[in-house]
MARLODO-85620 format. One record per atom (N, C-alpha, C, O): x, y, z. Coordinates in steps of 0.05 Angstrom, whole numbers, plus 5000, padded with zeros to 4 digits. Layout:
XYZ ...
***
This chain:
442778521652 444678661670 447078751653 448078601637 447979001657 450079111640 452679091655 452779061679 454879121639 457479141651 457679391668 456779601660 458879361692 458779591711 461179771708 460980011714 463479661701 465879821701 467479781676 467579561665 468780001666 470479961643 472979811652 473979851674 473979641634 476379491642 478779671640 478879861625 480779611656 483279741655 485379541646 485979351660 486379581622 488279381611 490879401625 491679611636 492279181626 494779171640 496979271621 498879141614 496579531612 498479651594 500279841609 502479911600 499479921633 501180101649 503579951659 503479711664 505780081661 508279961668 508679981698 508180191710 509479751710 510079751738 512479931743 514479911729 512280091764 514680231774 515780081797 514280031816 518280001796 519379821816 521179981835 522980121826 520679961861 522280101880 525180011881 525679771876 526980191885 529780111888 530179961914 528680001933 532279801915 532979651939 530979441947 530879361970 529279361928 527079181936 528078891938 526678721949 530478831929 531478561932 532878511958 534278301961 532578691977 533978662003 533078402016 530678362020 534978222022 534177952031 533677942061 532577742071 534278152075 534078142104 532278362115 531778562103 531278302139 529678502153 531378742160 533778722163 530078982162 531279222173 532979372153 534279562160 532979302127 534379452107 532379652095 530079582089 533179902093 531380112083 530680072054 532480022037 528180102047 527180092020 526180372013 524580492027 527080471990 526180731980 524080681958 524780611936 521480721965 519380701945 518880971933 520181171940 516880981915 516281231902 515281441922 515981681920 513781361942 512481551960 513581561988 513381762002 514781341997 515781322025 518281142026 518480952011 520081222044 522181032052 521080872075 519780982093 521680612075 520680442097 522680222102 524480162086 522280092125 524079872133 522279632139 520479652156 522779402126 521279162133 522579022157 524978962157 520978972177 521978852202 520478592207 518078582207 521978382212 520778122218 519778122247 521378152265 517178092250 515978092276 516077812289 516677782312 515577602273 515677332282 516077152258 515277212236 517476932262 517776732241 517376452253 516476422275 517976252237 517475982246 514675892243 513775692255 513076032226 510375962221 510175772197 511675812178 508375582198 508075382176 505875472157 503575432162 506675592135 504875692115 502575862127 500275782125 503276082140 501176252151 499376362129 500276422107 496776392135 494876472115 493476732121 492776892103 493076792147 491577032154 492277122182 493376972198 491777382187 492577512212 490377692222 489077822207 489977682249 487977862262 489277982286 490777852300 488578222292 489678372315 487578382337 485378482333 488178282361 486378292384 486578562398 488678692396 484478652411 484478912424 486678942445 487579172450 487578722457 489678742478 492478742467 494378722483 492878752441 495478762429 496578492419 498578482405 495278272426 496078012416 495177982387 493378132377 496377792373 495677742345 494977442343 496077272357 493077382325 492377112319 493077062290 492577222272 494376832285 495276762258 494376482252 494676292268 493176442228 492376172219 494776052204 496076192188 495175792208 497075642192 495475442176 493775302186 496075432150 494475262132 494274972140 492074852136 496274852152 495974572160 493874522181 493074292187 492874742194 490574702213 491074802241 489574732259 493074982244 493575082271 492975382272 493375532253 492075472295 491575752301 493575832322 493775712344 495276042317 497476112334 497076392346 495976562333 498076422370 497976682384 500776802384 502776672388 500877062378 503377222381 502877412405 501077572405 504577382425 504277542450 506877692454 508977572456 506677962456 509078132459 511178062439 513578052445 510278022414 512177962393 513277682392 515077622376 512277502409 513377232410 511277032402 508977042412 511976852385 510176632377 509976432400 511976322409 507576392409 507076202431 507475912422 506575842400 508675752438 509475482430 506975302425 506975142407 504875332442 502575162440 500475292422 499575522428 499575162401 497375262385 494775292401 494475162422 493075462392 490375482404 488875232399 488775132377 487675122420 486174872418 483274932410 482375152411 481874722401 478974742394 478474832365 476174892359 480574842349 480274912321 478774682306 479374452311 476974742288 475674522273 477574362256 479674462248 476874112250 478473942233 478474062205 476474162195 480774052192 481074172165 482073952146 483373762154 481574002120 482673832099 485173982089 484974152071 487473922100 489974052093 491173912068 492973742070 490073992046 490873862020 491074081999 489174231995 493374091985 493674291964 493274571975 494774651993 491374721965 490874991975 488974991999 488475212010 488074762007 486174742029 487474732056 489874672059 485974792077 486874782104 485474992121 483175072114 486775092142 485675312158 486475572144 488775612138 484575742138 485075962119 484676232133 486376322148 482476372128 482176652138 481276662167 480076472177 481776902178 480776962205 480077262206 481677422197 477677322216 476977602221 475477622248 474377422257 475577852259 474177912284 471478042278 471278192258 469477992294 466978132292 467478432296 469178502312 465978612282 466378892286 465978982316 467179172325 464278832330 463878882359 465278682376 464278602397 467678592367 469178382382 469578462411 469378292429 470178712416 470778792444 468478732462 468778702486 465978732451 463578682467 462678392466 461778282487 462878262442 461677992441 463777772438 463077532442 466277832431 468377632431 468277442407 469777242407 466577482387 466477302365 468677342345 469377562337 469977112338 471877112315 470876902295 469376722302 471776942270 470776772248 473076652233 475076792227 472876392227 474976242213 473776122188 471576012189 475176142166 474475992142 476475762139 478775792146 475575552127 477375312124 476275122103 473875132096 477974942094 477174722077 476274502096 477874382110 473674442095 472574242113 472573972099 471773942076 473473762114 473473492102 470673382099 468973432115 470373212078 467773082073 468372812062 470572762052 466472622063 466872362052 467272372022 468472192010 466272592010 466572621981 468772811973 469072891950 470472901992 472573081986 472873302007 473173242030 472673551998 472873782017 471274012005 470774031981 470474202022 468974432014 469574662032 470674632054 468874902023 469375142039 467275162062 464975102058 468275232085 466475262109 467375492126 469675582124 465575592142 466175812161 465075752188 462875652191 466675802208 465875752236 466276012252 467876182245 464676042273 465176262292 465576142319 464575932326 467176282335 467876182362 468776422379 469076642369 469376362404 470576562422 473276452432 473576212434 475076632437 477676552448 477676582478 477076802488 478276372491 478376372521 481076252528 481576012524 482776412540 485576332546 486876242520 487276402502 487575992518 488875892493 487175682479 488175492467 484475722480 482775532467 480275672456 479475882466 479175552436 476675652424 474375522438 474375272443 472375672445 469875572458 467475662442 467675842425 465175542447 462675612434 462875602403 461575752389 464575422393 464975402364 462575292351 461375092360 461775412328 459475322312 460075372283 460875592276 459775172266 459975212238 457475352228 455275252230 457775592216 455475752208 455075742178 452975842168 456975632163 456575612134 458075372123 460475342129 456775222106 458075002091 457375032062 454975012054 459375082045 458875102017 458274832005 459274622015 456674821984 456174561971 458074521948 457474371929 460474641949 462474611928 464474381934 466874411931 463374161942 464973921950 466373811925 465073771904 468973761927 470473641906 472873501918 473673561941 474073311904 476273161915 478973301911 480873231925 479173481893 481673631889 482273821911 480673861929 484673931910 485574111931 485874401922 487574541933 484174491903 484474761892 481974921896 479774821899 482375191896 480175391892 478075381914 475675331908 478975421939 477075451961 476175731965 474075781979 477675931954 476976211960 477576271989 479976271997 475476332004 475676342034 476476602047 477076602071 476476822033 476877082047 474277172061 472077112051 474577302083 472277392100 472577702104 474777802109 470277842103 470278122108 467578202119 465478112109 467478372139 464978492148 464478752133 466178922131 462078782122 461279022108 460379232128 459879172151 459979472117 458879692134 456079632142 454979762161 454779442129 452079362136 451979162158 449879062166 454279092169 454478892190 454278602181 454278422197 454178562155 453878292144 456678172139 458578322134 456877912140 459377772135 459377682106 457577542096 461477772092 461977692064 464077482062 466177492076 463577272046 465377042044 465876992014 463976991998 468376952007 468976861980 469176561979 470376441997 468076441958 468076151954 469076091926 467976181906 471175941924 472275871898 470675661884 468975531896 471175621858 469475431843 470675151843 469574981829 472775101859 473774831863 474674691838 474574451836 475374851817 476274731792 473974641774 474474531752 471474681782 469174611766 467974871755 466074981765 469174971733 468675241723 465675291717 464575491724 464475101703 461675151694 459775201717 457775351714 460375091741 458475131763 458575421773 456775501788 460575571766 460675851774 458476011761 457976241769 457075901741 454776031728 452075911738 449975981727 452175741758 449675611767 448975711795 450475671814 446675831797 445775941823 444975731843 444575791866 444775481834 444275261852 446775161866 446774991883 449075281858 451675201868 452975431883 452675661876 454575361903 456175561917 458975591903 460575741913 459475451881 461975471868 462375741855 460675831839 464575881861 465276131848 463376361855 462476501837 462876401881 460976611889 462076771912 464076691924 460777001917 461077121944 458477061958 456277061946 458677021984 456476962001 456077192021 458077312029 453577252028 452977462047 451177352068 448977242063 452077372094 450577252116 450377452138 451877642141 448277412155 448277552181 450577432198 451677222192 451177572220 453577492236 453177222249 455077102258 450677122251 450176862263 449876642242 449376412249 450276712217 450176512195 447476492181 447176352162 445476632191 442876632178 442976812153 444876972150 441076772135 441076912109 439577172111 437277172120 440877392103 439377652103 436977642084 437177532062 434877762092 432477762076 432677922050 431177882032 434678102049 434978272025 437178172007 438078311989 438177922011 440077811992 438677791964 436277751962 440277811942 439077851916 437577601905 435777631888 438277361914 436977121903 435276971923 434576731919 434477101944 432776981965 430176871953 429176661961 429077011934 426476931923 426776811895 424776791880 429176731887 429576611861 429476301864 430976181879 427576181850 427275891852 429775741845 430975801824 430575561862 432875391856 435575511863 437575371862 435675771870 438175901877 438875861906 437175851923 441475851912 442375851939 441976141950 443076331940 440476171972 439776441981 442076591993 441976831996 444276452000 446676582011 448176741990 449676921997 447776681964 449376791943 448877101940 446577181939 451077251939 450877541935 451777611906 450577791894 453977491897 454877521869 455977261860 456477081876 456277231833 457176971823 458877011798 459377241789 459876791786 461576811763 464476871770 465876991754 465376801794 468076841803 469676581799 468476361797 472276601799 473976361797 475076271824 474176071835 476976421834 478076351860 478976611875 481376681874 477176751888 477877001901 479276951927 478276831946 481777061929 483377021954 484177291966 486077311981 482777501959 483177761972 480477911972 478977901953 479978041995 477478191997 477778402018 479078352039 476778642013 476978862033 474679062028 473679092005 473979202049 471879412047 473179682042 474979762056 472179822021 473280082015 472680272038 470380292047 474780422048 474280582071 472480832066 471380932085 472280912041 470581142035 467781072027 465881172038 467580892007 464880831996 463580602011 461080572010 465080442026 463980202039 463579962021 462779752030 464280001995 463879781976 465879551982 468079601992 465079311976 466779071979 468379031953 467179001932 470979041955 472778981933 473978701937 474478621959 474378561915 475778311917 477578281892 477278411872 479578101895 481078021872 480977711870 480477581890 481377611846 481077331842 483177231821 483977381803 483976981825 485876861807 484576801780 482476691779 485876891758 485176791732 486576531727 487876421744 486176421702 487676181695 490576251688 492076331706 491376241663 493976331654 493576621644 492976661621 493876811662 493177091657 490377141667 488876961673 489677401668 486977481675 486277481704 483977451711 488277521722 487577571750 485977841750 486678021735 483977861767 482178091766 481878221793 482078091814 481278481792 480178621815 477278701807 476878821786 475378641824 472578711820 471378851844 472278811867 469479011839 467779131861 465278971861 463878951841 464578861884 462378671887 459778811889 459378981907 457878741872 455178861872 453078631874 453578411864 450878691888 448878491892 447778381866 446878531849 447778111863 446477981840 448077981815 447077881795 450478101815 451978131790 453577871783 454577741801 453677821757 455177591746 457777701735 457877871718 459977591746 462677691739 463977531717 466277571710 462577331706 463277231680 464676971678 464576841656 466176881698 467676631696 465876391693 463976371708 466376211674 468476201654 467576291626 468876241606 465376441625 464376531599 466176741587 466776741563 467076931604 469077131595 471477131614 471177081638 473777181603 476277191619 478377321601 478277301577 480277451614 482577551600 484877351599 486977401588 484477121611 486476921612 485976701592 483976701577 487876511591 487676271574 488176031591 488976051614 487575801580 488075551595 491075511598 492575621583 491775341617 494675291621 495875151597 498275151593 494175021581 495174901556 495375101533 496475031512 494375341537 494675551518 492275621501 492375811486 490175461502 487775511485 485875711499 486075741524 484175831484 482276031494 480175901511 479575661509 478976061529 476875971547 474376141542 474576391539 472076021540 469576171539 469176311512 469976211491 467976551514 467076701491 468676951486 467777131471 470876981499 472477231496 472777371523 472477251544 473377631522 473877781546 471577961555 471778081576 469477981539 467178131548 464678031534 464777921513 462378071548 459777991538 457678161552 457878211576 455678241538 453578391549 452278251573 451778011572 451878401595 450678281618 452578171639 451878111661 455178161631 457278061649 459178281656 460078431639 459678311682 461278541692 464178511683 465378301682 465378751678 468278771672 469778831697 468778971714 472178721700 473878801723 474879091720 474979201698 475479211743 476679471741 479679461735 480879651726 480779221738 483579181731 483978881727 482778721740 485678811707 486578531705 489578531701 490778711689 490778321712 493678271709 494178051689 493277821693 495478111667 496377901649 499177981641 499578181628 501277821648 501077561660 500077571689 500177781702 499177341699 498177331726 500277381747 502577311743 499477511768 501277541791 500677351814 502077331833 498377201811 497377031833 496977191858 498477161878 494877361858 494477541881 493377391906 491877201903 494077491929 492977391954 493177601975 495277741978 491077641991 491077852011 490578121999 491278171976 489378292014 488478552003 487778742026 486378662044 488778992025 488179182046 488279462035 490179532020 486379632042 486479912037 488080042060 487679972084 489880222054 491380362075 489880612083 489280782067 489380632109 487880862120 489381002143 488381182155 491780912149 493181002173 494681272168 494481392147 496081362189 497481612188 500481582188 501981782187 501481332189 504381292189 505581332162 507981402159 503981282141 504881312113 502881492099 501181402083 502881752104 500781932094 500481932064 498281962054 502681902049 502481902020 501381642009 500781621985 501081442026 499781182018 496781182025 495380992018 495881382039 493081372048 491181352024 491381502005 489381152026 487481102004 488580901983 487080821965 491080821985 492180631967 491280351974 490580291997 491280171954 490479891957 492979731955 494579761937 493379541974 495779371974 494879081970 492978981982 496378941952 495678661945 498278501945 500378591935 498178261957 500478091957 500577921931 498477861919 502977851922 503377681899 504777431908 506977441919 503577201902 504776941907 506776871886 508976781892 506076921861 507776831839 510376991837 512576871835 510177261838 512577421835 513777511862 515777661862 512577431884 513677471910 514177761916 516377841924 512077921912 512378201918 509678311929 507678171930 509778561937 507478711947 506778921926 508579071918 504278931917 503479131897 502079361911 500179311927 502879601905 501479841915 499979961891 501180021871 497380001895 495680111874 494580381882 493480411904 494980581865 493880841869 491180851855 490880761832 489180971868 486480971858 485481251853 486181441867 483781281832 482181511828 479281411827 478381331806 477881431849 475181301850 475481001847 476780871862 474180901826 474280611820 476180541798 476080331786 478080731793 480080681772 482880651785 483580791804 484380461775 487180431783 488780601764 488780561740 490280791775 491780981758 494780941759 496181051743 495780791779 498680741780 499080491797 497480421814 501280351792 502080121807 505080131813 506680241798 505780011835 508579991843 509079721856 507479641873 511179591848 511979341861 513979401883 515879551880 513579271906 515279311929 516279041939 514778841937 518679031949 519778791963 519878551944 519578321954 520378591919 520478371900 522678171907 525078241909 521877921912 523777701919 525277751945 527377621949 524277921962 525677981987 525077782008 526877702024 522577682010 521777512032 520377262023 520077072040 519377241999 517877001991 515077071982 514477301976 513376861981 510676891971 508977051992 508876972015 507877271983 506277442001 503377332001 501977351981 502577222024 499877102026 497777292036 495477292027 498477472055 496477652066 497677922071 500077952076 495878122070 496678402076 494578512095 492178502089 495378632117 493578742137 494679012147 497079042150 492879192153 493679432168 493179382197 491079302205 495279432213 495079402242 493779642255 493579852243 492879602280 491779832295 493780052300 493080272308 496379992296 498480192299 498880362274 500680532273 497380312253 497580452228 499880362210 500580492191 500980122216 503080012200 501979782184 499879672190 503379702163 502579482146 503979222155 506379232161 502479002154 503578742162 503178552139 501078552126 505178392134 505078192112 505577912124 506877882144 504377712111 504977432117 506277302093 505477352070 508277132098 509576992076 508676702077 508776572097 507876602053 506876332051 509176142046 509776062023 510576082068 512975912066 512875712089 511475742108 514575492086 514675302108 515775422133 515075342155 517575622130 518475782153 517376072148 518976252143 514776092150 513476342144 513876552166 514476492189 513476812158 514077032176 511777232175 510277252156 511677392197 510077642198 512077862194 514077882209 511578032175 513478262169 511878522172 509678552161 513078702187 511878962191 513379172175 515879182176 511979352161 513279572146 513179822163 510979912171 515479932170 515680162187 516880402171 518780362156 515780642175 516880872160 519680952169 520480922192 521181052149 523881162154 523881442144 523081492122 524881622160 524881912152 526881942129 529081842129 525982092109 527682152086 529782352093 531482432076 
***
């Protein structure tokens, strides 16, 4: 298998928007392409992780400690949604992503990823359920990764529906790097399932002896962002490197993305990892960040409220507490801009709302939902 994409070195210089250090909501930010105003929609959330928009205008937000919250008419409801599965709220673990089924208006299915507790530690899991009033009903766990470990790191856990109607799931390697190269393990993979949790017959390793049939790609470290490209339909993801080497990859069936054999990062102690930054048969990222930005959340912008941003990719940064705007030419990143640096805290998730505006979540003890609204120049 050959490398699919030329790497893009992190040699390009970030262009930083003026007024990005604004500490409060509603101050105008002048970016390269648009002036906008960040508005706090709701706060008082405990380390929110993901956001979903219901057809009736309500919003659902996951809180990592294990609560699912409703936002109604811009107000955070006091009582959490009941019926949420038990989670292992430890380190990076807890209640994580939430997505709606593409046909949610007809079938009512929503999907949650979480760190599931086990006698031997915790592992990545996915459940589907329906929302009835303020509770989940018909809940069923449809996927349990075999990446059980006692530590609290690298669960992955982003969810995306592809244009093929399949559910894509990122699974971190739980700190056990070598298992990311083992097809008998769910560590460090993307998973592809039918919407009911069964395995599609055309998955790449269905007929490979000893392989987990759910696996779609492997050799990942800890992917915490995933989105479907609005033009090509391809699944894009980003993943945390070690010390340096955060990556953006386009996910292809059966492809090995190299961790820990190749990486642009180094260990936290400073020594090299693996065999270098490239090797025949292992895919190259389309972009890597060195130093690491600790990416989380990912969304392509397709709306009409920010026309000059249409087709751009937005990624949250936990480490540097900013939002990254990426301009693309096909599968190449040609420009980057940092927005809202140190304005609100760690950016955990990025979503486009049905109103064509961008929404951010801050990973803080008093976390917030922030909406970006255009301002006329």
